[in-house]
Each structure stands twice: as C-alpha cells, then as structure tokens.
C-alpha positions as CSV (number, residue, x, y, z in Angstrom):
1,M,0.4,0.1,0.0
2,S,2.5,2.9,1.2
3,S,4.7,1.6,-1.8
4,T,1.6,2.8,-4.9
5,L,1.4,6.2,-2.5
6,F,4.6,7.2,-2.0
7,R,5.7,5.6,-6.2
8,T,7.9,8.5,-7.6
9,K,7.3,9.5,-11.8
10,R,10.6,9.9,-13.1
11,V,11.5,13.4,-14.5
12,E,12.4,11.9,-17.7
13,Q,9.1,10.1,-18.3
14,S,7.4,13.7,-17.0
15,I,9.1,15.3,-19.8
16,Q,8.2,12.4,-22.3
17,D,4.5,12.5,-21.6
18,T,4.7,16.4,-22.8
19,E,5.9,15.4,-26.4
20,E,2.2,13.1,-26.8
21,P,0.4,15.1,-29.5
22,E,-2.9,14.9,-28.4
23,H,-1.1,16.1,-24.4
24,A,0.9,18.2,-25.9
25,L,0.8,22.3,-25.2
26,R,2.3,24.6,-27.6
27,K,5.6,26.3,-26.9
28,S,5.5,30.4,-27.7
29,L,6.3,31.8,-24.5
30,S,9.9,34.1,-23.6
31,A,11.5,35.0,-20.5
32,L,9.7,38.5,-20.8
33,D,6.6,36.9,-21.4
34,L,6.8,34.9,-18.0
35,T,8.2,38.0,-16.2
36,V,5.1,39.8,-17.2
37,F,3.0,37.3,-16.5
38,G,4.8,37.5,-12.7
39,V,4.4,41.1,-12.6
40,G,0.5,41.0,-14.3
41,V,-0.6,38.7,-11.3
42,V,1.2,39.5,-8.8
43,I,0.8,43.1,-8.9
44,G,-2.8,44.1,-8.2
45,T,-4.6,42.3,-5.1
46,G,-2.8,43.3,-2.5
47,I,-2.3,46.8,-3.5
48,F,-5.8,47.2,-5.3
49,V,-7.9,45.2,-2.5
50,L,-5.9,44.5,0.5
51,T,-3.4,46.7,1.8
52,G,-6.3,49.0,2.9
53,T,-7.6,45.8,5.4
54,A,-4.1,44.9,6.4
55,A,-3.1,48.3,7.8
56,R,-6.6,49.4,9.6
57,N,-6.9,46.0,11.2
58,N,-3.3,44.5,11.6
59,A,-0.4,46.6,11.3
60,G,-1.1,50.0,10.8
61,P,1.7,52.2,9.2
62,A,3.8,49.1,9.6
63,V,2.0,46.7,6.9
64,S,5.0,48.2,4.8
65,L,7.6,45.9,7.0
66,S,4.4,43.1,6.4
67,F,4.9,43.3,2.6
68,V,8.9,43.1,3.1
69,V,8.7,39.6,5.1
70,A,6.0,38.1,3.2
71,G,8.7,39.2,0.4
72,V,11.5,37.5,2.1
73,V,9.1,33.9,2.7
74,C,8.3,34.1,-1.1
75,A,11.9,34.7,-2.0
76,L,13.1,31.8,-0.4
77,A,10.6,29.8,-1.8
78,A,11.0,31.4,-5.4
79,L,14.7,30.4,-5.0
80,C,13.2,26.7,-4.7
81,Y,10.8,26.8,-7.5
82,A,13.3,28.1,-9.8
83,E,15.2,25.3,-9.2
84,F,12.2,22.4,-10.0
85,A,11.1,24.5,-12.9
86,S,14.5,24.4,-14.4
87,T,15.2,20.9,-13.6
88,V,11.4,19.8,-14.2
89,P,10.0,21.9,-17.0
90,V,6.6,20.2,-16.7
91,A,2.6,22.3,-16.6
92,G,1.5,21.5,-13.0
93,S,4.5,23.5,-10.7
94,A,4.6,22.3,-7.1
95,Y,2.5,19.4,-8.4
96,T,4.6,18.0,-10.9
97,F,7.6,19.0,-8.7
98,S,6.5,16.6,-5.7
99,Y,5.4,13.7,-8.0
100,A,9.1,13.6,-9.2
101,S,10.4,13.6,-5.5
102,L,7.8,13.1,-3.0
103,G,5.6,10.7,-4.6
104,E,2.2,10.5,-5.5
105,L,0.0,11.1,-2.5
106,P,1.3,14.0,-1.8
107,A,1.6,15.2,-5.5
108,W,-1.8,14.4,-4.9
109,T,-2.3,16.4,-1.8
110,I,-0.5,19.6,-3.4
111,G,-2.6,19.8,-6.5
112,W,-6.0,19.2,-5.3
113,D,-4.2,22.0,-2.5
114,L,-3.7,24.1,-5.9
115,V,-6.7,23.8,-7.8
116,L,-8.7,25.3,-4.5
117,E,-5.9,28.0,-4.1
118,L,-6.2,29.0,-8.0
119,A,-9.9,28.8,-8.1
120,L,-10.1,30.9,-5.0
121,G,-7.6,33.5,-6.1
122,T,-9.5,33.7,-9.3
123,A,-12.8,34.1,-7.4
124,V,-11.3,37.0,-4.9
125,V,-10.0,38.5,-7.9
126,A,-13.1,38.5,-9.6
127,V,-14.7,40.1,-7.0
128,G,-11.9,42.7,-6.3
129,W,-12.7,43.9,-10.0
130,S,-16.3,44.1,-9.4
131,G,-16.0,46.6,-6.7
132,Y,-13.5,49.2,-8.6
133,I,-15.9,48.8,-11.8
134,H,-19.0,49.8,-9.8
135,S,-17.3,52.3,-8.1
136,L,-16.8,53.4,-11.6
137,L,-20.4,52.9,-12.9
138,D,-21.5,54.8,-9.6
139,N,-19.1,58.0,-10.5
140,A,-20.8,58.2,-13.8
141,G,-24.7,57.8,-12.7
142,W,-25.3,54.2,-13.4
143,H,-26.4,51.4,-10.7
144,L,-26.7,48.1,-11.5
145,P,-30.1,46.2,-9.1
146,E,-28.7,45.1,-5.8
147,A,-29.4,41.8,-6.4
148,L,-27.0,41.7,-9.3
149,S,-23.8,43.9,-7.6
150,G,-23.2,40.9,-5.3
151,R,-24.9,43.0,-2.4
152,D,-28.1,41.6,-0.9
153,G,-30.8,42.8,-2.3
154,A,-34.2,42.9,-0.6
155,H,-35.4,39.4,-0.8
156,G,-31.7,38.6,1.1
157,F,-30.3,37.1,-2.7
158,G,-27.4,38.9,-4.2
159,F,-25.3,37.6,-7.5
160,D,-22.2,39.5,-8.3
161,I,-22.9,39.4,-12.3
162,L,-19.9,41.9,-13.1
163,A,-17.1,39.1,-11.5
164,A,-18.9,36.5,-13.1
165,A,-18.7,38.2,-16.7
166,L,-15.3,38.9,-16.0
167,V,-13.9,35.3,-15.4
168,L,-16.0,33.5,-18.7
169,V,-14.7,36.4,-21.0
170,L,-11.3,35.4,-19.5
171,T,-12.0,31.8,-20.0
172,A,-12.8,32.5,-23.8
173,V,-9.5,34.7,-23.9
174,L,-7.3,31.4,-22.3
175,V,-8.8,29.0,-24.5
176,L,-8.0,30.9,-27.5
177,G,-4.2,30.4,-26.8
178,M,-1.3,31.7,-24.7
179,K,0.6,33.8,-27.3
180,L,-2.7,36.0,-27.3
181,S,-3.0,35.7,-23.6
182,A,0.8,37.1,-23.2
183,R,-0.3,40.1,-25.8
184,V,-3.4,41.3,-23.5
185,T,-1.4,40.8,-20.3
186,S,1.5,42.4,-21.5
187,V,-1.1,45.8,-22.6
188,V,-2.4,45.8,-19.6
189,V,0.7,44.8,-17.3
190,A,1.6,48.4,-18.8
191,I,-1.3,50.7,-18.0
192,K,-1.1,49.0,-14.3
193,V,2.6,49.5,-13.7
194,A,1.9,53.1,-15.1
195,V,-0.5,53.6,-12.7
196,V,1.5,52.4,-9.7
197,L,4.0,54.7,-10.6
198,V,1.8,57.2,-10.7
199,V,0.4,56.2,-6.6
200,I,4.2,56.4,-5.7
201,V,5.0,59.5,-7.5
202,A,2.2,61.7,-6.7
203,G,1.5,60.4,-3.4
204,A,4.6,61.3,-2.2
205,F,3.5,65.0,-2.5
206,F,0.3,64.6,-0.1
207,I,2.2,62.6,2.5
208,K,1.7,63.9,6.6
209,G,4.2,63.2,8.9
210,D,1.6,62.5,11.7
211,N,-0.1,59.9,9.8
212,Y,2.7,57.7,10.5
213,K,2.4,58.0,14.6
214,P,2.7,55.3,15.5
215,F,4.5,53.9,12.8
216,I,3.7,50.3,14.9
217,P,0.2,50.9,16.7
218,K,-0.2,49.8,20.6
219,A,-1.3,45.7,20.0
220,Q,-5.1,45.4,21.5
221,S,-6.3,43.1,22.8
222,V,-9.6,41.3,21.2
223,E,-12.2,38.7,22.1
224,A,-10.5,35.6,23.9
225,G,-11.6,32.4,24.5
226,G,-12.2,29.9,21.7
227,N,-12.2,32.5,18.8
228,L,-11.6,30.6,15.6
229,K,-10.5,34.2,14.1
230,A,-7.8,34.5,16.1
231,P,-4.2,33.4,14.5
232,L,-3.8,29.9,15.3
233,I,-0.4,30.4,16.7
234,Q,-2.0,32.6,19.8
235,L,-4.2,30.0,20.5
236,M,-1.7,27.3,20.4
237,F,0.3,29.1,22.9
238,G,-2.4,30.7,25.1
239,W,-1.6,34.5,24.0
240,A,-4.1,36.8,24.7
241,P,-5.5,37.3,20.4
242,S,-4.7,40.6,19.3
243,N,-3.9,43.4,16.7
244,F,-1.2,45.7,16.1
245,G,1.8,45.9,17.4
246,V,5.0,43.4,16.6
247,M,2.5,40.0,16.4
248,G,0.4,42.5,14.2
249,I,3.4,42.9,11.5
250,F,4.0,39.2,11.6
251,T,-0.6,38.7,11.1
252,A,-0.5,41.1,8.4
253,A,2.0,40.0,6.7
254,S,-0.4,36.3,6.6
255,V,-2.9,38.6,5.1
256,V,-0.8,40.6,2.3
257,F,1.0,37.1,1.4
258,F,-1.9,36.5,-1.0
259,A,-0.5,39.4,-3.2
260,F,2.6,37.0,-4.2
261,I,1.5,34.6,-5.1
262,G,2.1,35.3,-8.7
263,F,5.3,33.5,-8.8
264,D,4.2,30.1,-8.4
265,V,1.6,30.6,-11.3
266,V,5.1,31.4,-13.7
267,A,5.7,27.8,-12.9
268,T,2.5,26.7,-14.4
269,A,3.6,28.1,-17.6
270,A,6.8,26.0,-18.0
271,E,5.7,23.7,-20.6
272,E,4.7,26.1,-22.5
273,T,8.0,28.4,-22.5
274,R,10.5,28.3,-25.5
275,N,13.7,27.7,-23.3
276,P,12.0,26.8,-20.1
277,Q,15.5,25.6,-18.1
278,R,16.9,29.2,-18.5
279,D,13.7,31.0,-19.1
280,V,11.7,30.3,-16.2
281,P,13.6,30.7,-13.7
282,R,14.5,34.5,-14.6
283,G,11.0,34.9,-14.8
284,I,9.8,33.6,-11.4
285,L,13.0,36.0,-9.6
286,G,12.7,39.3,-12.1
287,S,8.9,39.6,-11.1
288,L,9.7,39.0,-7.8
289,I,11.8,41.7,-7.0
290,I,10.1,44.1,-9.4
291,C,6.7,43.4,-7.1
292,T,8.2,43.7,-3.3
293,T,9.7,47.0,-4.6
294,L,6.5,48.6,-5.7
295,Y,4.7,46.8,-2.9
296,V,6.8,48.3,-0.1
297,A,6.8,52.0,-2.1
298,V,3.2,51.6,-1.7
299,S,2.1,51.0,1.3
300,I,4.9,53.9,2.5
301,V,3.0,56.2,0.5
302,V,-0.3,55.0,0.5
303,T,-0.5,54.9,4.2
304,G,1.1,58.2,4.6
305,M,-1.6,59.8,2.8
306,Q,-4.3,58.9,4.7
307,K,-4.4,58.0,8.8
308,Y,-4.5,53.8,8.8
309,S,-7.4,53.9,11.0
310,S,-9.5,56.2,8.2
311,L,-8.3,53.7,5.2
312,S,-10.9,51.8,3.2
313,I,-10.9,48.3,2.7
314,D,-12.7,48.2,-1.0
315,A,-10.6,51.0,-2.9
316,P,-8.1,52.1,0.1
317,L,-5.7,53.8,-2.9
318,A,-8.5,55.4,-4.8
319,D,-10.4,56.8,-1.5
320,A,-7.1,57.7,0.1
321,F,-6.6,60.4,-2.9
322,K,-10.2,61.3,-1.9
323,A,-9.4,62.2,1.3
324,T,-6.9,64.7,0.0
325,G,-9.2,66.3,-2.1
326,H,-7.8,64.6,-5.1
327,P,-10.8,63.0,-6.4
328,W,-9.3,63.1,-10.6
329,F,-5.9,60.6,-9.4
330,A,-9.0,58.6,-7.7
331,G,-10.9,58.2,-10.8
332,L,-7.3,57.1,-12.5
333,I,-6.8,54.6,-9.8
334,S,-9.5,52.9,-10.0
335,F,-9.4,52.3,-14.0
336,G,-5.8,51.0,-13.5
337,A,-7.1,48.8,-10.8
338,A,-9.9,47.7,-13.0
339,I,-7.7,47.4,-15.8
340,G,-5.2,45.6,-13.7
341,L,-7.2,43.3,-12.0
342,T,-7.9,41.5,-15.3
343,T,-4.9,39.8,-15.8
344,V,-4.0,38.6,-12.6
345,C,-8.0,36.7,-12.9
346,M,-6.7,35.8,-16.0
347,I,-3.4,34.1,-15.1
348,L,-4.8,32.6,-11.8
349,L,-7.0,31.0,-14.1
350,L,-4.1,29.8,-16.6
351,G,-2.5,28.5,-14.1
352,Q,-5.1,26.1,-12.1
353,S,-6.2,25.0,-15.6
354,R,-2.6,23.7,-16.2
355,V,-2.6,22.0,-12.7
356,F,-6.2,20.4,-13.7
357,F,-4.9,19.3,-16.5
358,A,-1.7,17.8,-15.4
359,M,-3.2,16.2,-13.1
360,S,-5.4,14.5,-15.5
361,R,-2.5,13.3,-18.0
362,D,-1.5,11.3,-14.9
363,G,-4.6,9.7,-14.3
364,L,-5.2,11.0,-10.6
365,L,-8.4,13.1,-12.6
366,P,-10.5,12.2,-15.4
367,R,-8.2,11.5,-18.5
368,F,-11.0,13.0,-20.7
369,F,-9.4,16.9,-19.6
370,S,-6.0,16.1,-20.5
371,H,-6.8,16.9,-24.7
372,V,-5.8,19.8,-26.1
373,H,-7.5,21.6,-28.2
374,P,-6.6,20.9,-32.4
375,R,-6.1,24.2,-33.5
376,F,-5.2,26.0,-29.9
377,R,-2.9,23.5,-28.6
378,T,-4.8,24.8,-25.2
379,P,-6.0,22.5,-22.7
380,Y,-9.3,24.0,-23.3
381,R,-11.3,21.4,-21.5
382,P,-10.2,22.0,-18.4
383,T,-9.9,25.5,-18.8
384,I,-13.5,26.2,-19.6
385,L,-15.2,23.9,-17.0
386,L,-13.1,25.5,-14.4
387,G,-13.8,29.0,-15.8
388,V,-17.9,28.0,-15.3
389,V,-17.3,26.6,-11.7
390,I,-15.4,29.8,-11.1
391,A,-17.7,32.5,-12.7
392,I,-20.6,30.7,-10.5
393,V,-18.7,31.2,-7.3
394,S,-17.2,34.5,-7.8
395,G,-20.7,35.6,-7.9
396,F,-21.6,34.5,-4.1
397,T,-17.8,35.2,-2.1
398,S,-16.6,36.5,0.7
399,L,-13.0,38.8,0.6
400,S,-11.6,38.4,3.4
401,E,-12.0,34.4,4.2
402,L,-11.5,33.2,0.6
403,A,-8.0,35.3,0.7
404,E,-6.4,33.9,3.7
405,L,-7.8,30.4,2.2
406,V,-5.7,31.0,-0.2
407,N,-2.7,32.1,1.7
408,I,-2.7,28.8,3.5
409,G,-2.7,26.8,0.4
410,T,0.1,28.7,-1.1
411,L,2.5,28.5,2.1
412,F,1.6,24.5,2.1
413,A,2.8,24.3,-1.5
414,F,5.6,26.4,-0.8
415,I,6.6,23.8,2.1
416,V,6.0,21.4,0.0
417,V,8.5,22.1,-2.6
418,A,11.5,23.7,-0.4
419,I,11.2,19.9,1.0
420,G,11.4,18.4,-2.4
421,V,14.1,20.1,-3.6
422,V,15.9,19.0,-0.6
423,I,15.0,15.1,-1.8
424,L,15.7,15.2,-5.4
425,R,19.0,16.8,-4.6
426,N,19.7,13.5,-2.7
427,K,17.9,10.7,-5.1
428,R,18.4,12.2,-8.0
429,P,22.3,14.5,-8.1
430,D,23.0,13.6,-11.7
431,L,19.9,15.3,-13.2
432,P,20.8,18.6,-15.5
433,R,20.0,21.7,-12.8
434,S,20.0,24.9,-15.2
435,F,19.1,26.7,-11.5
436,R,20.2,25.5,-8.5
437,T,19.4,26.6,-5.1
438,P,22.0,27.9,-3.1
439,L,22.9,26.9,0.4
440,V,21.2,23.5,-0.2
441,P,19.7,22.2,2.8
442,V,20.0,25.3,5.0
443,L,17.8,28.1,2.4
444,P,15.0,24.7,1.6
445,I,14.8,24.8,5.7
446,L,14.6,28.3,6.1
447,S,11.3,28.3,3.5
448,V,10.0,25.8,4.9
449,L,9.9,27.3,8.7
450,A,9.7,31.1,7.0
451,S,6.2,29.6,5.5
452,L,5.0,27.6,8.8
453,W,5.3,30.6,10.7
454,L,2.8,32.6,8.1
455,M,0.9,29.8,8.1
456,L,0.5,29.4,12.0
457,N,-0.8,33.4,11.9
458,L,-3.4,32.2,9.7
459,P,-7.2,32.4,11.6
460,A,-7.8,28.6,13.0
461,E,-11.1,28.8,11.0
462,T,-9.2,29.2,8.1
463,W,-6.9,26.0,9.5
464,L,-10.6,24.3,9.8
465,R,-11.8,25.0,6.3
466,F,-8.2,23.9,4.8
467,A,-8.3,20.6,6.8
468,I,-11.9,20.2,5.3
469,W,-10.7,20.7,1.8
470,M,-8.1,18.1,2.3
471,A,-10.5,15.6,3.6
472,I,-12.3,15.6,0.7
473,G,-9.5,15.3,-1.4
474,F,-7.9,12.5,0.6
475,V,-11.3,10.4,-0.8
476,V,-11.3,11.5,-4.4
477,Y,-7.9,10.2,-4.5
478,F,-8.6,6.7,-2.8
479,F,-11.6,6.6,-4.7
480,Y,-10.5,7.3,-7.6
481,G,-7.0,8.8,-8.6
482,R,-5.1,5.8,-7.0
483,T,-7.0,3.1,-8.9
484,H,-6.6,5.5,-12.3
485,S,-3.6,6.5,-11.9
486,R,-1.5,5.9,-15.2
487,L,2.2,5.5,-13.2
488,G,0.6,3.0,-11.2
489,Q,-1.2,1.1,-14.5
490,Q,1.9,1.3,-16.3
491,Q,3.7,-0.7,-13.1
492,A,1.1,-2.7,-12.9
493,A,1.7,-3.8,-16.6
494,E,5.2,-3.8,-16.3
495,A,5.0,-6.2,-13.5
496,A,2.5,-8.3,-15.6
497,R,5.3,-8.7,-18.4
498,A,8.3,-9.8,-15.8
499,P,5.8,-11.8,-13.1
500,Q,9.1,-14.0,-11.8
501,S,11.2,-10.5,-10.8
502,P,11.1,-9.4,-7.3
503,G,9.2,-6.6,-6.1
504,G,10.7,-3.3,-5.6
505,T,10.8,0.2,-5.0
506,A,8.8,2.4,-7.5
507,H,10.3,4.9,-9.4
C-alpha cells in the first residue's frame, strides 16, 4: 500500500509525456513573457484590494514591513521553485515537482490544494475587480440592481454579475491561445505599472508625517476564549489574541502574502516556454523583485497619505486620494485597478487549468480533461469547466475569508516544494539543473520554517476549512485517483510482463 502511495514519477517520464501529440501544449513564451505574467498576477490584489484591510485591522503604517516579511518568505520559496522549474519543465508547478520527489499521494495532495488555491484566488480577484467597476459606474451615475451587484438585495439574494462575466470572458481568451493571452497581459501590465508609479510619485506629495505616528500601533487585545478568528499560533500557546504591535506585523504579512502568489503561477507555464530551463527562473525571480519593491513603496505612500484607521477596505488607494481632495487621481487609480486586476484573474485561471490538466494527464483526474485543442493547442476542456465553476462561485464570495484560504494553500505548496528540492538533490544528483538553489539544505529549511510561521499566523477557522478541503481530496484520491493512476497502470503492466522478478520500489 505505502509503495503505491509514494511511488514517484521519473523526471524523464514527465518530460516524455509532454511530447505526446494529443497532450502537447504549444511552446510560445519567452523570459519577458514570463516576467510580465509574474508582474501581471502579483501586482494587483495586495495593492488594490488588501492594503487597506491589513493596515487598518492588523499592522497600521507598519504594513510596509509586513510586505517585506512576505517578500522574504516568497524569495526563499522562489529560489526553490526556480530550481525545480529548470529541472522539471512540465505544466503543473508544485504538483509536478512533488510527483518527481515526494510521491503520488503528496503530489495529489498539493495538486488538490492548488486547484482550491487558484480557483478561490480567481474568485477573490474577480470580486475585487467588480468592486472597482461598481465604483466607476456609480461615479458615472449608473447603478446596477442590488441583486446583481453582489450585495444582498431586498430578498436576501445577491449575485455579482460583473465578477462572473469577467471570469467567462477571460476563459474564452485562454482557450484561444497562450500567445494571445501574453499579448493581452503585456498591454494591461503596462497600464497597471504606470498607475502604480503614478500612485508612488503623486502620492508622495500628499504624505503627512503625523499619519505614520505611531508607526507600529500599540497592540490591542481582541475577544479571546476559543475565538476561531484569532491566529492559530496565539490559540496554541495561549497568547491573548491581539491586533497591531509586533505580532500584528506578522499577522498582516500572512494576509498580504496573498499578493505574492504570482510567481508560483509562472512555474505552471514552464511547459509552454521555449527555453524553460533558462527563462522560468528568470521570470520567477525577476517578477518577484520588481513587485516587492513596488509594494513596499506604495504601502509607505498610502499610509502616509491617510491615517491607517481611516483607510477604506474596498478601494484604499482611490479613497486615499479622495481624502486628500484629489478625486481625479482616484478615478485614474480605479481605472488602472480595474484594468490591472483582469490580468491577475486571467493568470490565476491559467495556472489552475494547467495544474488540472497535468493531474488529468497522469490519470489522477479523468483523462478526458488532458486533451488539448486541435487548433489552439490549449487545455480547453479543464479551462472551460473551471471557468464556468469559478464564474458561479465568484458571484457569492466573501473577500477576506477566501483570501486567507488562498494564503494557507500557497504556503503549504511552498513547504512541499522546499522539501522536494532537498529530496530530489539526494535521490537524483545526476539530473541537469540549469539553476541551483543556493545553500541547500539550509535555505529550503529556512523556507519551510518561514512559510510555517506565516501559516500559524492565519486564523484557526482558515485551518479548519483547509483541513476539510484536504479531507475531501483524500476521499477523491482513494476512490478514483489511486486506481486510475497512469503511473500505477504502467507499473502494473510491467509487473505482469515480468512476474518472475521480485518486487522493487517504484520509480
């Protein structure tokens, strides 16, 4: 039993599977495309949606330090992702890496986790995009019915029609091909980065030093006693749950961490990159450096423009400019945010469809979803299925709760990848690695510890939801994935052809 659960798929077999005509994706991406993808998905949610939440509720002006903490955690993980992506240039990101190093059950676990993480991430961003569009429409004097705006109407029903429509349109773009997706992303990212630079330069003129006082607000106790909304680490050690203070910086880091999940999505596109061994590490690390710098700069500016306790949760940047008496900038930011969040949504959807595609190609999900479009060479079946499901989900979402569930899923993936780097170094030192993670095993261990620390700073109820989703995943694996595993069927066929040979460990 244990030998089947932890059977690993050889890297050479993973690469060979990508060459089968009916399962082969078109290679069309460059290092610049991947960097643009990374910036496109990273810059957006944290700046345009979550900055106000983290500053007002958890860290105050010290939210800039929270971005630094989250950026360091991501940098450690990024170095591990870069080695794996250059060694195993196959769609699926952490799922594929885990299959090559840890075994089938861990790979399934992380794949199931990524499906949830990226689906909810797409829904969260679609809701954030819809909020900005509603703001623009309201300013223009156009108002959607409450029942179609995501707010509870007179009868208690509310469906966010704009969020759902965005997901469906982006699904169609992804089906039509990666190069089209890359072109759309390039244009939109240029607009988005320009807006971020406008915020930094223009906002710097409206900074008031008094807004930074105190830079780290005094810790404030919140209701204790089994409160599932308190960070798990505070409940574990009996600490009084609190916001702000030094612990508030780490709590905020675990929240704004959602803003950094883009680079692991870059790794899912490795199979569609012309020179993945060289370009994927460049795309991952380049996009992370650019984005961390911009995040810290913007968070310093926005908390200097407006007192952290007055920041809005839905549109902090735009409302900060309104508060300083410059509504024109607010309109520009709302436009840039609405445009920019489209790429975040699209690239998260792209990443999820590639993970789903890789799992179905391995037989852990129905093989029906592993066929590519005969003309566009895209995994159109999982893209359409997931697009429709996420469009429906995005109509009924709670922003903060979903963002935290995405965070715990991403951090779990970071831990698995870091462990996998150490294991694969020991098991397959012969594999060509065009990028090598420095200071192994010290750096991967630091990555595991840093990721685990941020996970422990998430609310206990987020852990509970995550555990429920994982439990459902185990049921699906044992009732379907294990018996339909392509690797398992290949090994069974080999054993049947050579019944006289003694059983060995799976490769």
